[in-house]
VMD Tcl script that draws the C-alpha trace (Angstrom):
set ca {
  {87.30 118.73 70.32}
  {89.74 116.53 72.23}
  {89.40 116.65 76.01}
  {92.51 117.19 78.15}
  {94.31 114.14 79.54}
  {93.11 112.50 82.74}
  {95.86 111.93 85.32}
  {95.83 108.51 86.96}
  {98.10 108.30 90.00}
  {98.95 104.80 91.20}
  {98.74 103.58 87.60}
  {100.65 100.39 88.39}
  {98.48 99.52 91.39}
  {95.59 97.07 91.61}
  {92.77 99.51 90.79}
  {94.79 102.07 88.81}
  {96.20 99.49 86.42}
  {92.69 98.39 85.45}
  {91.22 101.88 85.40}
  {93.59 103.01 82.64}
  {92.17 100.34 80.32}
  {88.55 101.38 81.09}
  {89.27 105.07 80.52}
  {90.88 104.31 77.17}
  {87.83 102.24 76.18}
  {85.61 105.30 76.77}
  {87.77 107.52 74.56}
  {89.80 109.43 77.17}
  {93.46 110.32 76.90}
  {95.23 109.02 80.00}
  {98.35 110.36 81.63}
  {99.58 107.47 83.78}
  {101.85 108.49 86.64}
  {104.24 106.24 88.53}
  {107.59 106.41 90.26}
  {109.21 104.02 87.77}
  {108.76 104.52 84.04}
  {110.20 101.07 83.29}
  {107.54 99.45 85.45}
  {104.73 101.31 83.67}
  {106.22 100.69 80.23}
  {105.58 96.94 80.64}
  {101.84 97.35 81.15}
  {99.62 96.18 78.27}
  {98.23 99.70 77.79}
  {101.61 101.46 77.80}
  {101.94 101.59 74.02}
  {98.42 102.89 73.38}
  {98.26 106.06 71.26}
  {96.25 107.87 73.97}
  {98.49 106.94 76.90}
  {101.14 109.34 78.21}
  {103.62 107.89 80.71}
  {105.03 110.34 83.26}
  {107.33 109.84 86.21}
  {106.18 111.39 89.46}
  {106.04 110.88 93.21}
  {103.14 111.87 95.44}
  {105.65 112.94 98.09}
  {107.41 115.25 95.62}
  {105.08 118.19 94.91}
  {107.02 119.66 91.93}
  {107.00 116.30 90.12}
  {103.27 115.92 90.83}
  {102.52 119.39 89.45}
  {104.60 118.67 86.37}
  {102.81 115.36 85.83}
  {99.39 117.00 86.17}
  {100.10 120.02 83.95}
  {97.35 120.57 81.34}
  {95.25 117.68 82.68}
  {91.52 118.14 83.12}
  {90.99 115.82 86.09}
  {92.88 113.36 88.27}
  {92.32 110.09 90.11}
  {93.88 109.75 93.55}
  {94.51 105.99 93.82}
  {97.76 105.95 95.78}
  {97.83 104.10 99.10}
  {101.09 103.67 101.01}
  {100.13 100.66 103.13}
  {102.32 98.23 101.15}
  {105.33 100.49 100.55}
  {105.45 102.33 103.89}
  {103.94 99.74 106.26}
  {103.39 101.35 109.70}
  {104.07 104.86 108.35}
  {101.31 104.70 105.76}
  {98.94 107.17 107.49}
  {101.59 109.89 107.71}
  {102.69 109.36 104.10}
  {99.10 109.26 102.79}
  {98.34 112.49 104.64}
  {101.19 114.28 102.90}
  {100.21 112.76 99.55}
  {96.69 114.16 99.94}
  {98.02 117.62 100.82}
  {100.27 117.56 97.75}
  {97.41 116.35 95.55}
  {95.19 119.18 96.78}
  {97.93 121.74 96.08}
  {98.69 120.32 92.62}
  {94.99 120.37 91.72}
  {94.74 124.08 92.49}
  {98.04 124.85 90.75}
  {97.03 122.95 87.60}
  {93.39 124.15 87.66}
  {91.87 120.68 87.38}
  {88.11 120.42 87.10}
  {87.84 117.40 89.41}
  {89.63 114.93 91.68}
  {88.20 111.45 92.15}
  {89.31 109.50 95.23}
  {88.61 105.89 96.23}
  {88.39 105.53 100.01}
  {86.88 103.09 102.51}
  {83.47 102.53 104.11}
  {82.86 102.72 107.86}
  {81.24 105.52 109.84}
  {83.79 108.13 110.94}
  {82.14 108.60 114.36}
  {82.38 104.90 115.24}
  {84.70 104.61 118.28}
  {85.93 101.24 116.97}
  {87.00 102.67 113.62}
  {90.41 101.25 112.74}
  {93.52 103.32 112.18}
  {93.45 102.25 108.53}
  {89.85 103.35 107.88}
  {90.41 106.58 109.81}
  {93.35 107.32 107.54}
  {91.22 106.65 104.46}
  {88.61 109.13 105.71}
  {91.29 111.70 106.54}
  {92.63 111.64 102.99}
  {89.14 112.27 101.63}
  {88.62 115.24 104.00}
  {91.96 116.79 103.01}
  {91.16 116.51 99.30}
  {87.67 117.95 99.74}
  {89.02 120.90 101.76}
  {90.67 122.33 98.61}
  {89.26 124.57 95.90}
  {89.01 121.80 93.28}
  {85.85 119.66 93.66}
  {86.69 116.16 94.90}
  {84.41 113.19 94.40}
  {84.93 110.62 97.15}
  {83.83 107.02 96.61}
  {83.83 104.84 99.73}
  {84.00 101.07 99.26}
  {84.21 98.01 101.50}
  {85.87 94.75 100.46}
  {86.65 94.60 96.74}
  {85.93 91.21 95.16}
  {88.19 90.51 92.23}
  {91.13 88.36 91.19}
  {94.30 89.81 92.66}
  {92.62 91.94 95.35}
  {94.39 91.64 98.72}
  {91.09 91.10 100.54}
  {89.95 88.49 98.04}
  {93.30 86.69 98.20}
  {93.02 86.48 102.01}
  {89.54 84.99 101.68}
  {90.61 82.59 98.93}
  {93.59 81.13 100.73}
  {91.86 80.85 104.11}
  {88.91 78.97 102.64}
  {90.96 76.72 100.37}
  {93.46 75.71 103.04}
  {91.37 75.51 106.21}
  {88.35 73.15 106.32}
  {87.81 74.25 109.93}
  {88.38 77.87 110.93}
  {88.59 79.25 114.44}
  {87.78 82.89 113.79}
  {87.32 86.12 115.77}
  {83.84 87.45 116.36}
  {84.22 89.83 113.40}
  {83.21 86.89 111.20}
  {79.64 87.99 112.06}
  {80.22 91.65 111.15}
  {77.97 92.86 108.30}
  {79.63 94.19 105.17}
  {78.66 95.15 101.61}
  {81.38 93.93 99.23}
  {81.66 95.27 95.71}
  {82.99 93.67 92.52}
  {86.06 95.28 90.99}
  {84.09 95.82 87.75}
  {81.53 97.89 89.65}
  {84.28 99.92 91.34}
  {85.76 100.71 87.93}
  {82.31 101.53 86.55}
  {81.71 104.09 89.27}
  {85.20 105.59 88.90}
  {84.67 106.11 85.17}
  {81.04 107.19 85.56}
  {81.91 109.99 87.99}
  {84.47 111.59 85.67}
  {83.25 115.04 84.55}
  {79.82 114.15 85.92}
  {78.48 117.49 87.19}
  {76.15 115.80 89.66}
  {79.03 114.06 91.44}
  {81.39 117.05 91.83}
  {82.38 117.61 95.45}
  {80.15 114.79 96.69}
  {80.83 111.72 98.84}
  {79.18 108.46 97.84}
  {79.05 105.01 99.41}
  {79.48 102.32 96.78}
  {78.65 98.67 97.33}
  {77.25 95.61 95.63}
  {73.65 94.38 95.92}
  {74.41 92.00 98.84}
  {74.75 92.78 102.53}
  {76.43 89.78 104.12}
  {78.55 88.68 107.05}
  {82.15 87.60 106.54}
  {81.05 84.09 107.47}
  {78.64 84.17 104.51}
  {81.54 85.06 102.19}
  {83.44 82.01 103.44}
  {80.43 79.80 102.71}
  {79.87 81.34 99.26}
  {83.49 80.99 98.24}
  {83.58 77.33 99.24}
  {80.52 76.69 97.08}
  {81.89 78.55 94.04}
  {85.29 76.85 94.35}
  {83.66 73.40 94.59}
  {84.98 72.79 98.11}
  {83.26 70.90 100.95}
  {81.42 73.17 103.41}
  {83.79 74.95 105.78}
  {83.12 74.97 109.50}
  {83.54 78.38 111.13}
  {83.92 78.62 114.93}
  {83.89 82.21 116.23}
  {85.77 82.80 119.50}
  {86.19 86.01 121.53}
  {89.93 85.74 122.21}
  {91.45 86.31 118.77}
  {92.64 89.91 118.54}
  {93.32 91.66 115.19}
  {97.04 91.22 115.81}
  {96.67 87.46 116.32}
  {94.42 87.30 113.26}
  {97.06 89.14 111.20}
  {99.73 86.65 112.31}
  {97.47 83.78 111.29}
  {96.75 85.37 107.89}
  {100.49 85.95 107.46}
  {101.14 82.23 107.81}
  {98.22 80.86 105.80}
  {97.92 83.36 102.92}
  {100.36 85.24 100.66}
  {99.46 88.56 102.32}
  {102.19 89.58 104.80}
  {101.46 90.62 108.36}
  {102.16 94.33 107.74}
  {99.28 94.45 105.25}
  {96.99 91.96 107.02}
  {97.02 93.88 110.33}
  {95.47 97.15 109.06}
  {92.90 95.16 107.11}
  {91.86 92.91 110.01}
  {91.64 95.86 112.41}
  {88.77 97.19 110.32}
  {86.81 93.94 110.14}
  {85.01 94.52 113.45}
  {83.41 97.69 112.05}
  {80.24 97.35 109.91}
  {80.98 98.50 106.36}
  {77.56 99.01 104.82}
  {76.43 101.76 102.46}
  {74.49 104.39 104.40}
  {72.98 105.69 101.14}
  {72.78 104.59 97.49}
  {72.53 107.91 95.62}
  {75.34 106.90 93.27}
  {73.10 104.26 91.68}
  {70.85 106.99 90.30}
  {73.76 109.02 88.92}
  {75.88 106.25 87.40}
  {73.82 103.57 85.76}
  {75.39 100.14 85.39}
  {74.50 96.61 86.43}
  {75.61 95.60 89.93}
  {77.29 92.24 90.35}
  {76.39 90.12 93.37}
  {78.97 88.38 95.58}
  {78.50 84.96 94.04}
  {78.99 86.18 90.46}
  {81.97 88.34 91.48}
  {83.66 85.32 93.05}
  {82.90 83.17 90.02}
  {84.43 85.77 87.68}
  {87.51 86.11 89.88}
  {88.03 82.35 90.03}
  {87.64 82.07 86.24}
  {90.32 84.75 85.77}
  {92.68 82.87 88.09}
  {92.06 79.50 86.42}
  {92.48 81.00 82.94}
  {95.63 82.88 84.08}
  {94.08 86.19 83.07}
  {94.65 88.17 86.27}
  {94.87 91.75 84.99}
  {96.46 93.31 88.08}
  {97.36 92.08 91.56}
  {97.76 93.63 95.02}
  {101.47 92.77 94.88}
  {101.92 95.00 91.81}
  {101.91 98.06 94.05}
  {105.06 99.48 95.60}
  {108.11 101.37 94.46}
  {110.66 99.48 92.39}
  {113.97 100.78 93.74}
  {117.04 99.25 92.08}
  {120.04 99.12 94.44}
  {122.58 101.80 93.62}
  {125.36 99.22 93.63}
  {123.75 97.40 90.72}
  {124.79 100.18 88.34}
  {128.02 100.18 86.35}
  {130.83 102.64 86.32}
  {131.63 103.29 89.98}
  {134.98 102.70 91.57}
  {135.69 99.33 93.19}
  {135.78 100.80 96.67}
  {132.47 102.69 96.49}
  {129.65 101.23 98.57}
  {131.46 98.10 99.72}
  {132.46 94.77 98.23}
  {129.81 92.76 96.44}
  {130.12 89.00 96.81}
  {128.82 86.71 94.10}
  {128.24 83.13 93.02}
  {127.98 82.48 89.29}
  {127.69 79.56 86.86}
  {127.48 79.37 83.09}
  {126.48 76.64 80.68}
  {126.38 76.24 76.90}
  {123.32 74.51 75.46}
  {122.49 73.16 72.05}
  {119.26 75.10 71.85}
  {117.92 78.41 70.61}
  {117.62 81.40 72.92}
  {113.82 81.21 72.53}
  {113.78 77.68 73.92}
  {116.09 78.52 76.85}
  {114.16 81.69 77.70}
  {110.86 79.88 78.34}
  {111.85 78.11 81.59}
  {113.69 81.23 82.78}
  {110.66 83.48 82.44}
  {108.43 80.79 84.06}
  {110.55 80.58 87.21}
  {108.85 80.55 90.62}
  {105.17 80.38 91.52}
  {103.57 77.00 90.84}
  {106.47 76.08 88.51}
  {109.06 76.27 91.28}
  {112.82 76.52 90.76}
  {113.49 73.26 88.87}
  {115.95 71.97 91.47}
  {116.02 71.79 95.26}
  {112.46 73.02 95.61}
  {112.32 71.76 99.19}
  {115.25 74.05 100.01}
  {113.45 76.99 98.43}
  {110.32 76.12 100.44}
  {112.40 75.97 103.61}
  {113.84 79.42 102.83}
  {110.29 80.67 102.31}
  {109.17 79.27 105.67}
  {112.11 80.92 107.43}
  {111.28 84.19 105.71}
  {107.67 84.04 106.89}
  {108.87 83.29 110.42}
  {110.94 86.47 110.29}
  {107.94 88.51 109.11}
  {108.85 88.41 105.42}
  {106.85 87.64 102.30}
  {107.86 84.02 101.78}
  {106.93 82.00 98.70}
  {103.14 82.20 98.97}
  {102.90 85.49 97.11}
  {103.54 83.50 93.93}
  {103.29 85.40 90.65}
  {100.59 87.18 88.69}
  {100.89 84.94 85.61}
  {102.60 81.57 85.17}
  {104.41 82.33 81.90}
  {104.27 86.11 81.47}
  {106.44 88.61 83.35}
  {106.80 92.37 83.33}
  {109.06 94.76 85.22}
  {107.79 95.26 88.77}
  {106.01 91.90 88.97}
  {106.28 89.89 92.17}
  {107.76 86.40 91.85}
  {107.51 84.74 95.27}
  {109.98 86.73 97.41}
  {111.57 88.38 94.36}
  {110.64 91.44 92.31}
  {111.37 91.71 88.57}
  {114.01 94.41 88.32}
  {115.08 94.07 84.68}
  {113.64 92.07 81.84}
  {114.94 92.08 78.29}
  {113.21 89.20 76.46}
  {115.60 86.54 75.13}
  {118.50 88.27 76.86}
  {118.20 89.09 80.53}
  {116.06 88.64 83.65}
  {117.10 90.23 86.95}
  {115.24 89.55 90.20}
  {115.61 91.76 93.25}
  {115.31 89.88 96.56}
  {112.53 91.09 98.89}
  {113.11 88.42 101.52}
  {114.41 89.18 105.00}
  {118.21 89.12 104.95}
  {121.18 91.12 106.27}
  {121.94 92.78 102.94}
  {120.68 93.25 99.39}
  {120.67 90.56 96.70}
  {120.03 90.22 92.98}
  {119.58 86.98 91.04}
  {120.51 87.51 87.41}
  {120.03 85.36 84.29}
  {121.66 86.25 80.99}
  {121.45 84.55 77.60}
  {124.11 84.93 74.93}
  {123.31 83.85 71.35}
  {126.13 81.80 69.89}
  {124.65 80.68 66.63}
  {121.24 79.49 65.53}
  {121.07 76.56 67.98}
  {123.68 77.41 70.59}
  {123.02 79.56 73.65}
  {125.14 80.32 76.70}
  {123.12 80.71 79.88}
  {124.64 82.56 82.82}
  {123.20 82.56 86.30}
  {124.68 84.76 89.00}
  {123.69 85.82 92.50}
  {125.16 89.08 93.75}
  {124.95 90.15 97.37}
  {125.87 93.36 99.19}
  {126.27 92.26 102.84}
  {125.18 94.52 105.67}
  {127.94 94.34 108.26}
  {129.48 91.21 109.75}
  {126.08 89.50 109.97}
  {125.69 89.85 106.22}
  {129.06 88.24 105.54}
  {128.32 85.36 107.91}
  {124.93 84.88 106.24}
  {126.49 84.73 102.75}
  {129.31 82.34 103.54}
  {127.08 80.07 105.64}
  {124.80 79.62 102.61}
  {127.57 79.56 100.01}
  {127.80 75.74 99.78}
  {124.02 75.62 99.33}
  {124.24 78.19 96.54}
  {126.86 76.09 94.74}
  {124.65 73.01 94.94}
  {121.42 74.73 93.92}
  {122.76 76.88 91.08}
  {124.55 74.02 89.35}
  {121.51 71.80 89.80}
  {119.16 74.49 88.49}
  {121.13 74.92 85.27}
  {121.20 71.18 84.66}
  {117.47 70.98 85.37}
  {116.79 73.83 82.92}
  {118.73 71.89 80.26}
  {116.48 68.88 80.90}
  {113.43 71.14 80.76}
  {114.51 72.43 77.36}
  {115.51 68.89 76.29}
  {118.76 70.26 74.95}
  {122.28 68.77 75.10}
  {124.77 70.46 77.40}
  {127.74 71.43 75.23}
  {129.80 72.85 78.10}
  {129.38 73.26 81.84}
  {127.83 74.08 84.14}
  {131.03 75.65 85.37}
  {131.92 78.41 87.77}
  {133.09 81.74 86.42}
  {134.25 85.03 87.84}
  {131.21 87.26 87.72}
  {133.43 90.18 86.80}
  {134.36 88.54 83.49}
  {132.37 88.73 80.31}
  {130.97 91.35 77.96}
  {128.91 93.23 80.57}
  {129.96 95.43 83.45}
  {127.13 94.44 85.77}
  {129.14 92.11 87.99}
  {131.58 92.26 90.86}
  {132.73 95.07 93.09}
  {131.81 98.68 93.46}
}
mol new
graphics top color blue
foreach p $ca { graphics top sphere $p radius 0.5 }
foreach p [lrange $ca 0 end-1] q [lrange $ca 1 end] { graphics top cylinder $p $q radius 0.2 }
display resetview
């Protein structure tokens, strides 16, 4: 007899994206819920016969109930820290209330929630950890049994905490750190987190219980720095703890040195002064699997990064919201005038050959032309509190909708035809960078590159026209550099064109 589907909320997030694969491997049918179907449809598991993709929003109770209809259990893996920034606690509270209501309405057998370690009665407990505990209490106050798993730092390629550690150690041979570097913690490998999440599903002995989950090692954060340096083959790092670095100063420092922006780094660093050690290990008797120590977890994560096999990344999370003005069919006067800068070029090459450098854009590859200007723009963005270029990309040659590419987000991707990037940098307006390929015979392809910008007020217009000469220089140079990358003759161009011309209606005014 086939069991009912298991609802996984946050299916495009760091943990949720990996959990779907593990549930499928154990024979479950998975109903993956996200706010953007296009983003989920690009995941490797999306086409699996036992995967059901549903659109839903944790803040929208009717859509959550509809998504969870006829499911047997659900995973609560949604965290609003990336999408909502300072409002995350309020949003997560409402999400938990909606999840509790949906569980009772849909008559689920179980909810499984992944929270955070740290004793609730500790007066130094951070706002972030307190919010994690609050969500667990709300879920467990309902009629449907909720299993709460509480974890400390997750060690795995793509984890926000691991990325902070990786970049700090690789870039700083000497670190002046706050005193929290001596705080004890019990990290856990992502594989062990997933093992516990799967092992608790329909496990009668875990229903309604709260468990601390951790790896076999209890260490200080300074020990993790030393271990990472050894596993990465780096010289020993010198760590100098000082009493004057506050969490806010630490978050600013992390913002500048690592890809993790300040809005995410601050809640994480606020919790580092609180010991995060398992107070009990009952879960080890109920879910039997081999625990991975810190050294092996780091080695596995580094291997995944070097082999470009990062399954999910912290930057995957967040709502992909296409700007309304990017759609076709509205009147010219609706929403304001969109300004644009566009070039096109005809190449003596197949679309397959031209597509490769397009889909490899950003990250360690760069932008083919004027990379120092792109780096300068990234530095300015970081100075303004933005993401900058350090976020990079999940994979060097593979893209899917919703992926982060430096300070862009993949908005649309139609292989061999179109790639659209939505700007997530700090700017007075909204911007899209669009590449389109047009097949013109077996070995002739027209490549179009266009930037479209909806300015916000006078400041937006001044911003656009101040950078317009730079855009002209960079865009023309990028197309020529792509031609060299492909090793194809330029048959025509690069030349300017009116972005409202052509066979599509995606350009120009609204």
